[in-house]
ZAMARGU-4260 file (C-alpha; in steps of 0.2 Angstrom, whole numbers, plus 5000, padded with zeros to 4 digits):
<rodrens>
0) 4932/4820/4900 | 4917/4822/4911 | 4914/4838/4921 | 4902/4839/4935 | 4889/4853/4932
5) 4878/4860/4946 | 4859/4855/4945 | 4848/4867/4935 | 4840/4880/4946 | 4852/4878/4961
10) 4861/4892/4969 | 4878/4891/4977 | 4880/4889/4996 | 4886/4905/5005 | 4894/4905/5022
15) 4899/4919/5033 | 4918/4923/5038 | 4923/4935/5052 | 4935/4949/5047 | 4946/4954/5061
20) 4947/4972/5057 | 4940/4987/5065 | 4925/4997/5058 | 4937/5012/5057 | 4948/5003/5044
25) 4933/4998/5033 | 4926/5016/5034 | 4943/5023/5029 | 4945/5012/5014 | 4927/5015/5008
30) 4929/5034/5010 | 4945/5033/5000 | 4936/5023/4986 | 4921/5035/4986 | 4933/5050/4984
35) 4942/5041/4970 | 4925/5037/4961 | 4920/5055/4962 | 4936/5061/4955 | 4936/5050/4940
40) 4917/5053/4937 | 4912/5035/4939 | 4893/5035/4941 | 4890/5016/4943 | 4898/5001/4950
45) 4891/4983/4952 | 4892/4985/4972 | 4892/5000/4983 | 4909/5007/4989 | 4907/5000/5006
50) 4904/4982/5000 | 4918/4984/4988 | 4930/4989/5002 | 4924/4974/5013 | 4928/4962/4998
55) 4945/4969/4995 | 4949/4969/5014 | 4944/4951/5015 | 4955/4947/5000 | 4970/4955/5008
60) 4967/4948/5025 | 4962/4930/5021 | 4969/4927/5004 | 4953/4919/4998 | 4952/4913/4980
65) 4944/4926/4969 | 4932/4914/4961 | 4926/4909/4979 | 4923/4927/4984 | 4915/4931/4967
70) 4902/4917/4968 | 4896/4923/4985 | 4895/4941/4980 | 4887/4940/4962 | 4902/4946/4953
75) 4916/4939/4942 | 4933/4935/4948 | 4941/4947/4936 | 4930/4961/4944 | 4937/4957/4961
80) 4954/4957/4954 | 4952/4974/4947 | 4944/4981/4962 | 4958/4974/4973 | 4972/4982/4963
85) 4962/4998/4961 | 4960/5000/4980 | 4978/4994/4983 | 4985/5008/4972 | 4975/5021/4981
90) 4981/5015/4998 | 5000/5013/4992 | 4999/5031/4986 | 4996/5036/5004 | 5011/5027/5011
95) 5024/5038/5018 | 5041/5040/5009 | 5057/5039/5018 | 5061/5057/5021 | 5044/5061/5026
100) 5043/5047/5038 | 5059/5052/5046 | 5053/5070/5047 | 5037/5064/5056 | 5047/5055/5069
105) 5058/5070/5072 | 5043/5081/5074 | 5035/5069/5087 | 5051/5070/5097 | 5058/5053/5093
110) 5077/5050/5093 | 5079/5033/5086 | 5071/5021/5074 | 5072/5002/5072 | 5079/4995/5056
115) 5077/4977/5050 | 5073/4966/5034 | 5062/4952/5030 | 5059/4940/5016 | 5041/4939/5009
120) 5039/4921/5001 | 5035/4921/4982 | 5032/4907/4969 | 5047/4899/4962 | 5051/4907/4945
125) 5055/4895/4930 | 5072/4893/4922 | 5088/4902/4927 | 5078/4917/4933 | 5073/4908/4949
130) 5091/4910/4957 | 5088/4929/4958 | 5074/4927/4971 | 5082/4912/4980 | 5087/4917/4998
135) 5101/4906/5004 | 5098/4911/5022 | 5080/4906/5023 | 5081/4892/5009 | 5066/4898/4999
140) 5061/4910/4985 | 5055/4927/4990 | 5057/4946/4989 | 5067/4956/5002 | 5060/4971/5010
145) 5067/4983/5023 | 5057/4992/5036 | 5058/5005/5049 | 5048/5006/5065 | 5047/5018/5079
150) 5053/5013/5097 | 5036/5005/5100 | 5036/4994/5085 | 5024/5004/5074 | 5028/5003/5056
155) 5033/5020/5048 | 5041/5015/5031 | 5045/5000/5020 | 5057/4999/5006 | 5054/4994/4988
160) 5055/4975/4984 | 5072/4968/4981 | 5077/4951/4974 | 5078/4938/4987 | 5096/4934/4984
165) 5101/4952/4989 | 5108/4956/5006 | 5100/4968/5018 | 5115/4979/5019 | 5116/4981/5000
170) 5097/4986/5000 | 5100/4998/5014 | 5114/5006/5004 | 5103/5008/4989 | 5091/5017/4999
175) 5105/5029/5006 | 5098/5025/5024 | 5113/5031/5033 | 5114/5048/5025 | 5095/5051/5026
180) 5095/5047/5045 | 5110/5059/5048 | 5100/5072/5038 | 5085/5069/5049 | 5095/5070/5065
185) 5090/5052/5070 | 5099/5036/5075 | 5094/5018/5070 | 5096/5002/5079 | 5100/4987/5068
190) 5106/4969/5069 | 5124/4963/5065 | 5118/4960/5047 | 5120/4979/5045 | 5138/4980/5052
195) 5148/4992/5041 | 5133/5001/5034 | 5137/5018/5042 | 5152/5026/5032 | 5157/5036/5047
200) 5161/5024/5061 | 5168/5038/5072 | 5151/5046/5073 | 5138/5032/5069 | 5120/5034/5066
205) 5117/5016/5064 | 5121/5005/5079 | 5123/4987/5076 | 5133/4980/5091 | 5149/4970/5091
210) 5153/4955/5080 | 5164/4941/5085 | 5177/4935/5073 | 5190/4921/5072 | 5204/4933/5077
215) 5195/4944/5090 | 5182/4938/5102 | 5169/4950/5110 | 5173/4955/5128 | 5160/4953/5142
220) 5156/4972/5141 | 5153/4970/5122 | 5142/4955/5125 | 5132/4964/5138 | 5130/4979/5126
225) 5124/4967/5112 | 5111/4960/5124 | 5105/4977/5128 | 5104/4982/5110 | 5094/4966/5106
230) 5081/4970/5120 | 5079/4988/5113 | 5077/4981/5095 | 5064/4968/5100 | 5048/4979/5095
235) 5053/4979/5077 | 5047/4961/5076 | 5030/4967/5081 | 5029/4978/5066 | 5033/4963/5054
240) 5021/4952/5064 | 5007/4965/5061 | 5011/4966/5043 | 5012/4947/5040 | 4994/4945/5048
245) 4988/4949/5030 | 4988/4932/5023 | 4990/4937/5005 | 5009/4939/5010 | 5009/4920/5014
250) 5015/4917/4996 | 5015/4932/4984 | 5010/4929/4966 | 5014/4945/4958 | 5029/4954/4950
255) 5041/4964/4961 | 5034/4981/4956 | 5016/4975/4961 | 5024/4968/4977 | 5030/4985/4982
260) 5013/4992/4979 | 5005/4978/4989 | 5017/4980/5004 | 5015/4999/5004 | 4996/4997/5004
265) 4997/4985/5018 | 5008/4997/5028 | 4994/5010/5027 | 4981/4997/5033 | 4992/4991/5047
270) 4995/5009/5053 | 4976/5012/5052 | 4972/4996/5061 | 4986/4994/5074 | 4995/5007/5085
275) 5005/5004/5100
</rodrens>
């Protein structure tokens, strides 16, 4: 089989690509990496921290092939892969956990948060294991994540990755969302997929509206209340939209454990870059 080799003495062509992020975000990531390198006593890297941070942000934002980025920066693809997960781990460690996120909302005078779930597409797994990640609602393979935003749509927390075949209400029960919201003194607005999540229907902290069934139809007043609830929940879509601007989430190619690290890192970057 013939392979095409570049002419001897030639250099690869390099082009520029705009990165739609603020200088503040780049400085934040670079300073985070500098502190880490100082902590572990690393005295030398192939590129300075600022350049490494720029490459990692480009990888996450545009989902470039690592080999393409490597050729334009004089390093190997494995080096960029290692840098990406090093920085991603540092960012994920700064993602707020659920109790602290709810406590922060309470301190700021908030009364409610917005709850919703989303499916992040993944590659199809081989064999019988593929059914665990297949979501019948969206007709694709993926991992399920829950997220909380404030009333303006700013992301405040994201859950661990769950298999795509799981339901949102089951994932919420595993995270004990109702109990933790009640402890924090907050309420949550959610869609009808979370109906029945709150174990105390007489004093609910999770409001989902009314669901029509075969035996009982919603009244005009209930339909009006559902419309008002949908309008109040609308900003939660902005939070997911901001998160999915990171094109590496177009189709994840990592394990669920690494997917959790990735989403939490992107949560930190999204909070750093976008505030409503």
